[in-house]
N, C-alpha and C positions, 0 to 999 in steps of 0.2 A: 202604736203602730204607725209607720210612715205612710202618708198618703201621697206625697210628692215623689215623682220618679227622679232619682239623681243621675245626671248625665255628666260624664267627663268629656270635655271638648279639648282635643289635642291639636295644636296648631303651632307653626313656627313664629307667627307674628299676630299680635292683637294690639290693644291700646298700649303705648301712644302711637304706634304705627298707623298711618292714615293712607293706606293703599286701597285700590279698588277691592282687593281680596279681603282686607280687614273690614272695610265698610260693609261688604256683603255678609261676612260672618257675624259682625256685631249686630246687624239688623236681624239676622236669623236667631241669634241667641236671645235677643230682647223679645222677639215674638214667641220663642219657645217657652220662655218664662211665663208669658201671659196664658199659656195653655197648660199650666200645671206642672211643668218640669222644673227641676232645680239644678241649673248648670254650674259647673266649675270649669274654668279655663286654665289649662296648663301650657306654658310657653317657656322658651329659653330666657335666661337672665342675660340680655345682650350687653348691658353696661354694668360695671361694678358699682355705680352709684344708685342703681335701681333697687328698690326693696324686694325681698323674696316673696312677699305677699301683699296684696292690696285689693281694693274693691273698685270696680268700674261699672257705673250704672247699676249698683247693687249686685253685681256678679263678682264672686271671688275669683281672683287671678293668682295662680301659683307659678312662680318662676324658678326654673331648675338651673343650677349653676352649670358651668362647662358648656357655654354656647357652641353650637356646631359650626365653627368657622373654618374647619378643614376636615379631611377625611378621618384623621386620627381623632380629632375632637368630636366628630359626628358619632363615632362608635362609643366614645366616652359618654356623650350626652344620652345616647340610647340606653346605656346601662343605668345612668342616673335616673332617667325617666321611668324605666321599668321598675327600678327599686322603689321609687316613690309611689307608683301606681299599685304595686303589690301590697303596700300597706293600706291602701284605700279600697281594695277590691270588694271587701265584705259590705261596703256602704254604697256600692255602685249598682245601678240597674242596667246601664249600658255605656259603652265608650264610643265616642264619635271622633274619628280622625278626619280632619278637613282635607287631607291629601293622602293618596296611596303611595306614600314615600317611606323613607328609612325609619321614621318615627313609628308609623303604623306597623312596619315590618318587625321592629324591636318588640312592640307590644304583643304581636301575634306569635312570635317565635320564642321570646325569652321569659314569658310568664307561664310557668308550669301549672297544669291543671286549671287553666283559666276557664271558668264557665260563664263569665260575663259576656254578653253579646258585643261584638265589635262591628260598627258600621263605618265604612270608609267612603270618601268621595273621590270619584275619578273624573277629573276634568283635564283633557289633553292640553287645552290652552294654557292653564295655570302650570301644569307639570312641565310643559315645554319651556315656558318662560323661566321657571326656577332652574331648569337644566341648562339655561343659556343657549337654547335653540330658538332663534327668533321666528323661524318659519315653521308653523305647525305641520305643514305637509311633509317635512323632512324628519319629524319626530316619531319615534316608535316606543312603546312601553318597554322599560327595562325588565330583565328577568326578575329583579326584586319587586318591581311594581306588580307584575303578573302573579308572583307568589302571594303578595298581599291580597290581591283580588280573589285568588282561589281559597285563601284561608278565612276571609271575612265572612261574617254572618249575613251581611247584606252590603250591596254596593249602590251608592247613589250617583247617578250621572245627570248632568244638567241639560243635555241636548241629544239629538239623534246621532250627531257625529261621534260623540263619546260612546254612545250605546253600540253603534255599529263597529267601532274599533275594538271594543271588548268582545263582541260576538266573533269578529274576524280572528281573534287570538285564541278562540276556543273556550272562552269563559262560560260557565254554566248560566244559561238565560234566566233560570229561576232566581239567581242571586241579584240580578240587575233590576234597579228601579229608577225609572226616569222621573226626576223631579226638577223641573225648570227653576232657574234662579227667580227670586221674587221680582215682581214687576217694578219694584222700586218704591221709595217712600214719596208720597205726594206732599209737597210743601205748599203753604199758603202763599199765593202770588197776587193777592188783592192789592189794590193801590195803597191801602192803609198799612198792610203788612210790609210791603216793599219800602215804603217811606220810613217806617219804624226801623227796619233792618239796616238801612243806609245810615240812619242817625246813630244807632247803636255801634255799628262798625267804625264810624268816624270818631266816636268817643273813645273806643278802645285803641284805635290806631289812626292818628291824624292823616297818615298817608292814604287811608281809605276814604277820605272825604271826597264826595262827588256832588256836583250841582244837579239840579233837577233835569237839566237838558243834556247832561253827560250820558254817553253810552258806555256801559261797562262790559268788556269782554273778559271772561274768566276761563283760565285753563285749570280745571278742578282736580288734576291728578297729582303727579309727582314731579319734583324738581330734579329730573334725571335725563340722561341721554335717551333712555328707553322711551320717554314720552316726547321725544323730538322737540325739545324746547328751543334748540338752536334754529330749527326750521320755522317754528312759530315766530321767533324774533325777526328772522330774515323776512318773513312774509309781511309782518305788521310794521316794519321799520318805516317805509314811506307813508303809510296811512297815519301813523302816530305823528309824523312830522307835519302832514297836511292838515289834520283835523285835531285840534287841541281839545275838542269835546269827547274824543275817543280815549278811553282808559283801558289798560290791560293789567289784570291781576293774575299772577302765576302762583298757585298754591303749592304747599309742600316744602320740605327741607331735606338737605342731603349734603354730603361732602363736596358736591359739585356747585354749591352756591357761589363760592368765590369765582369759579371759572365762568359761570353764567353771568355774574355781575360784571366781570371783565368784558364779556361779549356785549352786554348792554352799554358799557362805557365806550366801547369801540364805535358803536352806532350812535352814541350821544343820547341814549335813552335811559341811562341809569337814574335820572331824576323824574322820569315819566312813568316807567313800568314799575309796578309795586310787587314785591315778593314778600308777603306778610308772614310766611311760615306755615306751619301745620295747624289745623283747627280741630279741636275735639269734636265739634259739631259743625257741619257745613251748611246747616239750614239757612242761616242768615246770609251767608255768602251767595247761595243759590237764589234767595229772595231778591238780593240786590242786583244780580246779573241780568244783562239784556241778551247776552249770547254766551254759550259755553262751547269751547273749542276742544276737540279731541284730535290732536295733531299726529298721533302715532298709530300705526296699524295694530289692531287687536287690543289696545289699551283702554281700560275704563268701561268695558262692555258688560261687566258682570253686575255692577251696582250703580255706578255713577251715571252712565248713559240712560239706563232705565229710569232712574230717579229724575233726571232732567226731563225725559219724555213724559213721565207720569205727571210732572209739575207744569207741563206746557211751556218749558223753557226752549227757545230756539237753539238749535245745535248745528254744528258743522263737524263732520266725522271723516277721518281718513278712510277711504274706500278699502274694503276687505271682503273676502268670502263670508266671514262670520256676520258682518253687517247685512250683506245682501241675502243671506239665508234667513235672516230675521225679518227684514223689511221689504224684500223683493224689489219691484220696480220703484217703490217709494224711495229707495236709497239714492236714486238719481237726483232727488231734490235735497238730500241731506248730506251727501258725500262730496268730497273733493278728491282729485287724483292723488294717491298716496305719494309721499316723498317729493312733492312738487310745490315749492314755496310760492311760485308765481300763480299757480292754480288756486292756492289757498287765499292769496292776496286778492285775486279777481273775485273770488266767491264772497269774501267779506266786503269788498268794495260794492258789489251788487246789493248785498244786504243793507249796507249803510244808506244806499239810495232809497230803499223801501224796507224799513225794519219790520213792517207787518207782513212781508211777503212769505214768511215761513209759518205763519200761524196755522193755516189750513194743513200744511204738510205735517207739522208736529201733532196736530189734532188727529190726523189719520194714523200717524205712527202710534199714538197712544191707544187708539181703538184697536189697532193690530196687536199690541202687546196685551191688552186686556183679553182679547179673544184667544190668545195663545196661552195665557196663564191659567193655572188651575184654581178652582174655587177655594177661597180661604188663603191662598198664597202657598209658597214653598214650605214654610215651616209647618203649616197645618197639615199638608200632605205628608211630610216626613213624620209628624207626630202620629198620624193615622197608620203609617207603615210600621212604626215602632210598636204601637200597641197591638196591631193585628199580626205581624210577622216575627218581630224581634222579641217582644216582651211577653209573648204568649206562653202559658205554662207548658213545660215539657210533658 
Protein backbone atom coordinates (compact mmCIF):
# COMPACT_ATOMS: atom_id res chain seq x y z
CA UNK A 1 0.00 0.00 0.00
CA UNK A 2 1.33 3.44 -0.96
CA UNK A 3 2.05 5.72 1.98
CA UNK A 4 3.34 8.69 -0.03
CA UNK A 5 0.92 11.02 -1.75
CA UNK A 6 1.80 11.38 -5.42
CA UNK A 7 1.31 14.88 -6.79
CA UNK A 8 1.64 15.93 -10.42
CA UNK A 9 3.02 19.47 -10.78
CA UNK A 10 2.01 21.08 -14.09
CA UNK A 11 4.06 24.10 -15.15
CA UNK A 12 5.37 25.73 -18.32
CA UNK A 13 8.94 26.10 -17.03
CA UNK A 14 11.13 24.27 -14.53
CA UNK A 15 14.83 23.35 -14.59
CA UNK A 16 17.01 24.48 -16.43
CA UNK A 17 14.96 27.71 -16.49
CA UNK A 18 16.12 30.00 -13.67
CA UNK A 19 13.45 32.66 -13.40
CA UNK A 20 11.94 33.97 -10.19
CA UNK A 21 8.89 31.80 -10.86
CA UNK A 22 10.90 28.60 -11.30
CA UNK A 23 13.03 29.32 -8.22
CA UNK A 24 9.82 29.65 -6.19
CA UNK A 25 8.35 26.44 -7.59
CA UNK A 26 11.57 24.45 -7.18
CA UNK A 27 11.82 25.54 -3.56
CA UNK A 28 8.19 24.57 -2.96
CA UNK A 29 8.60 21.14 -4.62
CA UNK A 30 11.70 20.44 -2.53
CA UNK A 31 9.88 21.29 0.69
CA UNK A 32 6.82 19.31 -0.32
CA UNK A 33 8.99 16.20 -0.75
CA UNK A 34 10.28 16.67 2.79
CA UNK A 35 6.68 16.49 4.02
CA UNK A 36 5.91 13.08 2.58
CA UNK A 37 4.64 13.90 -0.92
CA UNK A 38 6.10 12.38 -4.08
CA UNK A 39 6.04 15.05 -6.79
CA UNK A 40 6.48 14.60 -10.54
CA UNK A 41 6.89 17.70 -12.67
CA UNK A 42 5.51 17.87 -16.22
CA UNK A 43 6.62 20.65 -18.58
CA UNK A 44 6.95 21.28 -22.33
CA UNK A 45 10.03 20.00 -24.14
CA UNK A 46 11.23 23.41 -25.26
CA UNK A 47 14.32 22.23 -27.16
CA UNK A 48 14.74 19.22 -29.43
CA UNK A 49 18.05 18.40 -27.72
CA UNK A 50 16.39 18.06 -24.31
CA UNK A 51 15.60 14.53 -23.05
CA UNK A 52 11.95 13.60 -22.55
CA UNK A 53 12.61 12.51 -18.97
CA UNK A 54 15.22 13.37 -16.35
CA UNK A 55 15.62 13.91 -12.63
CA UNK A 56 16.35 17.24 -10.96
CA UNK A 57 17.20 17.16 -7.25
CA UNK A 58 15.69 13.64 -7.18
CA UNK A 59 12.40 14.91 -8.61
CA UNK A 60 11.28 13.27 -11.88
CA UNK A 61 10.66 15.71 -14.74
CA UNK A 62 8.58 14.64 -17.74
CA UNK A 63 8.74 16.79 -20.87
CA UNK A 64 5.89 16.79 -23.36
CA UNK A 65 6.65 17.38 -27.05
CA UNK A 66 4.94 20.10 -29.12
CA UNK A 67 5.97 23.11 -26.98
CA UNK A 68 3.27 25.81 -26.91
CA UNK A 69 5.03 28.46 -29.02
CA UNK A 70 1.85 29.64 -30.80
CA UNK A 71 -1.92 29.46 -30.40
CA UNK A 72 -2.12 26.41 -32.66
CA UNK A 73 0.72 24.64 -30.88
CA UNK A 74 -0.77 25.58 -27.50
CA UNK A 75 -3.89 23.59 -28.36
CA UNK A 76 -1.74 20.72 -29.58
CA UNK A 77 0.32 20.81 -26.40
CA UNK A 78 -2.87 20.75 -24.32
CA UNK A 79 -4.00 17.57 -26.06
CA UNK A 80 -0.59 15.93 -25.62
CA UNK A 81 -0.53 16.94 -21.96
CA UNK A 82 -3.97 15.53 -21.17
CA UNK A 83 -3.19 12.35 -23.09
CA UNK A 84 -0.15 11.76 -20.89
CA UNK A 85 -1.98 12.71 -17.68
CA UNK A 86 -4.89 10.37 -18.49
CA UNK A 87 -2.48 7.43 -18.45
CA UNK A 88 -1.23 8.41 -14.99
CA UNK A 89 -4.53 9.30 -13.28
CA UNK A 90 -4.85 6.04 -11.35
CA UNK A 91 -1.50 6.71 -9.69
CA UNK A 92 -2.17 10.34 -8.75
CA UNK A 93 -3.54 11.73 -5.49
CA UNK A 94 -3.88 15.27 -6.79
CA UNK A 95 -2.78 17.56 -9.60
CA UNK A 96 -1.25 20.97 -8.91
CA UNK A 97 -1.25 23.53 -11.75
CA UNK A 98 1.14 26.39 -11.02
CA UNK A 99 -0.97 28.81 -13.08
CA UNK A 100 -4.68 29.13 -13.88
CA UNK A 101 -3.83 29.01 -17.57
CA UNK A 102 -4.61 27.01 -20.70
CA UNK A 103 -2.74 23.96 -19.34
CA UNK A 104 -5.00 23.82 -16.29
CA UNK A 105 -8.01 24.44 -18.53
CA UNK A 106 -7.08 21.47 -20.73
CA UNK A 107 -6.76 19.17 -17.70
CA UNK A 108 -10.06 20.33 -16.21
CA UNK A 109 -12.05 20.10 -19.45
CA UNK A 110 -10.47 17.34 -21.52
CA UNK A 111 -10.15 14.55 -18.94
CA UNK A 112 -13.51 12.73 -18.80
CA UNK A 113 -14.64 11.43 -15.43
CA UNK A 114 -11.59 12.82 -13.68
CA UNK A 115 -11.95 12.28 -9.93
CA UNK A 116 -8.44 13.40 -9.04
CA UNK A 117 -8.49 16.75 -7.17
CA UNK A 118 -7.02 19.65 -9.16
CA UNK A 119 -5.43 22.58 -7.29
CA UNK A 120 -4.55 25.71 -9.27
CA UNK A 121 -2.51 28.76 -8.34
CA UNK A 122 -3.91 32.19 -9.20
CA UNK A 123 -1.31 34.95 -9.17
CA UNK A 124 -2.27 38.06 -11.19
CA UNK A 125 1.34 39.28 -11.19
CA UNK A 126 2.63 36.15 -12.95
CA UNK A 127 -0.42 35.76 -15.19
CA UNK A 128 -0.14 39.38 -16.32
CA UNK A 129 3.56 38.97 -17.09
CA UNK A 130 2.97 35.82 -19.11
CA UNK A 131 0.17 37.59 -20.99
CA UNK A 132 2.59 40.41 -21.91
CA UNK A 133 0.72 43.01 -19.87
CA UNK A 134 3.47 44.79 -17.92
CA UNK A 135 1.13 46.79 -15.67
CA UNK A 136 -0.87 44.61 -13.35
CA UNK A 137 -3.53 47.27 -12.85
CA UNK A 138 -4.60 46.95 -16.48
CA UNK A 139 -4.84 43.17 -16.42
CA UNK A 140 -8.08 41.25 -15.88
CA UNK A 141 -8.63 37.48 -15.72
CA UNK A 142 -9.63 35.98 -19.07
CA UNK A 143 -12.82 33.90 -19.42
CA UNK A 144 -10.63 30.78 -19.66
CA UNK A 145 -8.84 31.68 -16.43
CA UNK A 146 -12.12 32.19 -14.62
CA UNK A 147 -13.46 28.89 -15.99
CA UNK A 148 -10.37 27.21 -14.53
CA UNK A 149 -11.02 28.80 -11.13
CA UNK A 150 -14.67 27.71 -11.13
CA UNK A 151 -13.83 24.12 -12.03
CA UNK A 152 -10.83 23.64 -9.69
CA UNK A 153 -11.08 21.71 -6.43
CA UNK A 154 -9.16 24.48 -4.66
CA UNK A 155 -7.48 27.75 -5.64
CA UNK A 156 -4.24 28.94 -4.06
CA UNK A 157 -3.60 32.70 -4.02
CA UNK A 158 -0.37 34.31 -2.72
CA UNK A 159 -1.71 37.64 -1.45
CA UNK A 160 -4.74 39.79 -0.66
CA UNK A 161 -4.75 41.42 -4.11
CA UNK A 162 -5.20 38.05 -5.84
CA UNK A 163 -7.80 37.03 -3.26
CA UNK A 164 -9.84 40.19 -3.77
CA UNK A 165 -9.63 39.93 -7.55
CA UNK A 166 -11.17 36.46 -7.48
CA UNK A 167 -13.90 37.56 -5.11
CA UNK A 168 -14.67 40.54 -7.36
CA UNK A 169 -15.26 38.20 -10.29
CA UNK A 170 -17.75 36.11 -8.33
CA UNK A 171 -15.53 33.14 -7.50
CA UNK A 172 -16.79 30.89 -4.69
CA UNK A 173 -15.01 32.08 -1.50
CA UNK A 174 -14.93 28.51 -0.17
CA UNK A 175 -12.55 27.51 -2.98
CA UNK A 176 -9.98 30.23 -2.29
CA UNK A 177 -7.07 29.61 0.07
CA UNK A 178 -4.53 32.33 0.72
CA UNK A 179 -1.06 30.84 1.00
CA UNK A 180 1.70 33.47 0.86
CA UNK A 181 4.86 32.67 -1.05
CA UNK A 182 7.63 31.30 1.14
CA UNK A 183 9.77 33.81 3.01
CA UNK A 184 12.73 32.64 1.00
CA UNK A 185 15.71 30.41 1.61
CA UNK A 186 18.19 31.70 4.13
CA UNK A 187 21.79 31.27 2.94
CA UNK A 188 24.85 31.26 5.18
CA UNK A 189 26.45 34.73 5.04
CA UNK A 190 29.19 34.19 7.62
CA UNK A 191 32.67 35.47 6.79
CA UNK A 192 33.94 31.93 6.26
CA UNK A 193 31.04 30.98 3.98
CA UNK A 194 31.40 34.14 1.89
CA UNK A 195 35.16 33.68 1.50
CA UNK A 196 34.70 30.04 0.47
CA UNK A 197 31.94 30.96 -2.00
CA UNK A 198 34.12 33.58 -3.70
CA UNK A 199 36.98 31.09 -4.02
CA UNK A 200 34.72 28.40 -5.48
CA UNK A 201 33.19 30.80 -8.01
CA UNK A 202 36.63 32.06 -9.05
CA UNK A 203 37.78 28.48 -9.64
CA UNK A 204 34.69 27.76 -11.74
CA UNK A 205 34.95 30.96 -13.78
CA UNK A 206 38.01 33.19 -13.56
CA UNK A 207 35.88 36.18 -14.57
CA UNK A 208 34.26 35.87 -11.14
CA UNK A 209 37.54 36.37 -9.29
CA UNK A 210 37.32 39.25 -6.82
CA UNK A 211 39.71 40.65 -4.24
CA UNK A 212 38.80 40.92 -0.57
CA UNK A 213 38.29 44.69 -0.88
CA UNK A 214 36.06 44.45 -3.96
CA UNK A 215 32.33 45.18 -3.71
CA UNK A 216 30.18 42.81 -5.76
CA UNK A 217 26.83 44.07 -7.06
CA UNK A 218 24.65 41.24 -8.39
CA UNK A 219 21.56 41.43 -10.58
CA UNK A 220 20.18 37.96 -9.75
CA UNK A 221 17.34 37.68 -12.25
CA UNK A 222 17.11 37.37 -16.01
CA UNK A 223 19.21 38.67 -18.89
CA UNK A 224 16.21 40.27 -20.60
CA UNK A 225 14.57 43.62 -21.31
CA UNK A 226 11.90 42.74 -18.73
CA UNK A 227 14.55 43.01 -16.02
CA UNK A 228 15.65 46.49 -17.22
CA UNK A 229 19.26 45.42 -17.76
CA UNK A 230 19.85 48.43 -20.02
CA UNK A 231 18.77 50.79 -17.25
CA UNK A 232 21.11 49.00 -14.83
CA UNK A 233 24.07 49.37 -17.21
CA UNK A 234 23.27 53.03 -17.78
CA UNK A 235 23.10 53.65 -14.03
CA UNK A 236 26.34 51.87 -13.12
CA UNK A 237 28.42 53.02 -16.09
CA UNK A 238 30.05 56.05 -14.38
CA UNK A 239 30.44 54.19 -11.07
CA UNK A 240 32.28 51.30 -12.67
CA UNK A 241 34.58 53.75 -14.41
CA UNK A 242 35.31 55.65 -11.20
CA UNK A 243 35.74 52.72 -8.82
CA UNK A 244 37.68 49.73 -10.05
CA UNK A 245 36.89 47.89 -6.83
CA UNK A 246 33.21 47.81 -7.84
CA UNK A 247 32.15 44.65 -9.71
CA UNK A 248 28.85 43.94 -11.47
CA UNK A 249 27.56 40.42 -12.16
CA UNK A 250 24.41 40.04 -14.28
CA UNK A 251 22.99 36.52 -14.03
CA UNK A 252 20.84 34.61 -16.51
CA UNK A 253 20.99 33.88 -20.21
CA UNK A 254 18.79 34.59 -23.22
CA UNK A 255 18.80 35.42 -26.91
CA UNK A 256 19.41 39.04 -25.84
CA UNK A 257 22.94 38.28 -24.60
CA UNK A 258 24.64 39.57 -27.79
CA UNK A 259 22.59 42.78 -27.75
CA UNK A 260 23.42 43.42 -24.10
CA UNK A 261 27.09 42.66 -24.76
CA UNK A 262 27.02 45.24 -27.58
CA UNK A 263 25.60 47.74 -25.10
CA UNK A 264 28.41 47.01 -22.64
CA UNK A 265 30.90 47.39 -25.46
CA UNK A 266 29.39 50.78 -26.34
CA UNK A 267 30.02 51.97 -22.77
CA UNK A 268 33.45 50.28 -22.69
CA UNK A 269 32.34 47.93 -19.92
CA UNK A 270 32.48 44.59 -21.74
CA UNK A 271 35.68 43.64 -19.91
CA UNK A 272 34.43 44.85 -16.52
CA UNK A 273 30.84 43.60 -16.25
CA UNK A 274 30.50 39.81 -15.98
CA UNK A 275 27.59 37.85 -17.47
CA UNK A 276 28.33 34.31 -16.20
CA UNK A 277 25.08 32.75 -17.45
CA UNK A 278 22.49 30.76 -15.51
CA UNK A 279 23.22 28.91 -12.26
CA UNK A 280 21.53 25.71 -11.15
CA UNK A 281 21.94 26.94 -7.58
CA UNK A 282 22.46 30.62 -6.75
CA UNK A 283 23.46 30.09 -3.12
CA UNK A 284 27.17 30.76 -3.67
CA UNK A 285 26.43 33.81 -5.82
CA UNK A 286 24.24 35.26 -3.08
CA UNK A 287 26.93 34.48 -0.51
CA UNK A 288 29.49 36.39 -2.59
CA UNK A 289 27.24 39.41 -3.22
CA UNK A 290 27.57 42.68 -1.31
CA UNK A 291 24.42 44.16 -2.87
CA UNK A 292 21.60 42.72 -5.00
CA UNK A 293 19.81 44.99 -7.47
CA UNK A 294 16.24 44.51 -8.70
CA UNK A 295 16.07 47.12 -11.47
CA UNK A 296 12.65 46.27 -12.95
CA UNK A 297 9.19 46.92 -11.52
CA UNK A 298 7.55 43.78 -10.14
CA UNK A 299 10.39 41.41 -11.12
CA UNK A 300 11.99 39.02 -8.64
CA UNK A 301 9.49 39.58 -5.85
CA UNK A 302 8.28 35.99 -5.50
CA UNK A 303 11.45 34.16 -4.45
CA UNK A 304 14.64 36.10 -5.17
CA UNK A 305 13.87 39.22 -3.15
CA UNK A 306 12.52 37.30 -0.11
CA UNK A 307 15.60 35.05 -0.23
CA UNK A 308 17.91 38.09 -0.25
CA UNK A 309 16.01 39.66 2.64
CA UNK A 310 15.95 36.39 4.60
CA UNK A 311 19.73 36.13 4.11
CA UNK A 312 20.32 39.76 5.24
CA UNK A 313 21.71 40.78 1.84
CA UNK A 314 21.49 44.54 1.15
CA UNK A 315 19.06 45.18 -1.71
CA UNK A 316 17.84 48.04 -3.87
CA UNK A 317 14.47 47.52 -5.55
CA UNK A 318 12.50 49.38 -8.20
CA UNK A 319 9.59 51.06 -6.42
CA UNK A 320 6.18 49.49 -7.01
CA UNK A 321 2.81 49.03 -5.28
CA UNK A 322 3.66 45.35 -4.63
CA UNK A 323 6.85 46.25 -2.75
CA UNK A 324 5.10 48.94 -0.71
CA UNK A 325 2.21 46.62 0.16
CA UNK A 326 4.80 44.23 1.65
CA UNK A 327 7.22 46.62 3.37
CA UNK A 328 5.15 49.76 3.95
CA UNK A 329 7.19 52.84 4.88
CA UNK A 330 10.32 50.69 5.05
CA UNK A 331 10.22 50.66 1.24
CA UNK A 332 11.51 54.25 1.32
CA UNK A 333 14.87 52.89 2.48
CA UNK A 334 15.02 49.99 -0.01
CA UNK A 335 13.53 51.42 -3.21
CA UNK A 336 14.62 53.76 -5.97
CA UNK A 337 12.28 55.60 -8.33
CA UNK A 338 11.35 53.10 -11.04
CA UNK A 339 12.68 53.59 -14.60
CA UNK A 340 15.10 56.28 -13.39
CA UNK A 341 18.75 55.40 -14.04
CA UNK A 342 20.01 58.59 -12.34
CA UNK A 343 18.07 57.78 -9.18
CA UNK A 344 19.50 54.23 -9.13
CA UNK A 345 23.00 55.61 -9.65
CA UNK A 346 22.64 58.07 -6.76
CA UNK A 347 21.25 55.32 -4.54
CA UNK A 348 24.22 53.00 -5.17
CA UNK A 349 26.66 55.89 -4.85
CA UNK A 350 25.28 56.60 -1.35
CA UNK A 351 25.55 52.90 -0.48
CA UNK A 352 29.20 52.80 -1.60
CA UNK A 353 30.01 55.64 0.79
CA UNK A 354 28.60 53.57 3.67
CA UNK A 355 28.02 49.92 2.79
CA UNK A 356 26.72 49.17 6.29
CA UNK A 357 23.93 51.74 5.97
CA UNK A 358 21.36 49.15 4.88
CA UNK A 359 21.97 46.58 7.59
CA UNK A 360 19.24 47.85 9.92
CA UNK A 361 16.73 48.35 7.09
CA UNK A 362 17.26 44.81 5.80
CA UNK A 363 17.00 43.42 9.35
CA UNK A 364 13.67 45.24 9.81
CA UNK A 365 12.46 43.95 6.42
CA UNK A 366 13.36 40.42 7.45
CA UNK A 367 11.40 40.74 10.70
CA UNK A 368 8.44 42.01 8.69
CA UNK A 369 8.54 39.04 6.31
CA UNK A 370 8.79 36.63 9.23
CA UNK A 371 5.73 38.18 10.88
CA UNK A 372 3.75 37.95 7.63
CA UNK A 373 4.71 34.36 6.80
CA UNK A 374 2.75 31.37 8.01
CA UNK A 375 4.20 28.85 10.50
CA UNK A 376 6.18 26.21 8.64
CA UNK A 377 6.19 28.10 5.36
CA UNK A 378 3.99 28.03 2.30
CA UNK A 379 4.58 24.38 1.47
CA UNK A 380 3.59 23.27 4.98
CA UNK A 381 0.38 25.29 4.74
CA UNK A 382 -0.43 23.87 1.33
CA UNK A 383 0.26 20.35 2.58
CA UNK A 384 -2.19 20.95 5.44
CA UNK A 385 -4.79 22.27 2.99
CA UNK A 386 -4.41 19.24 0.76
CA UNK A 387 -4.77 16.77 3.58
CA UNK A 388 -7.71 18.57 5.20
CA UNK A 389 -9.72 19.76 2.19
CA UNK A 390 -8.50 18.10 -1.01
CA UNK A 391 -7.42 14.61 0.01
CA UNK A 392 -10.19 13.99 2.50
CA UNK A 393 -12.33 10.91 1.80
CA UNK A 394 -15.59 11.51 -0.10
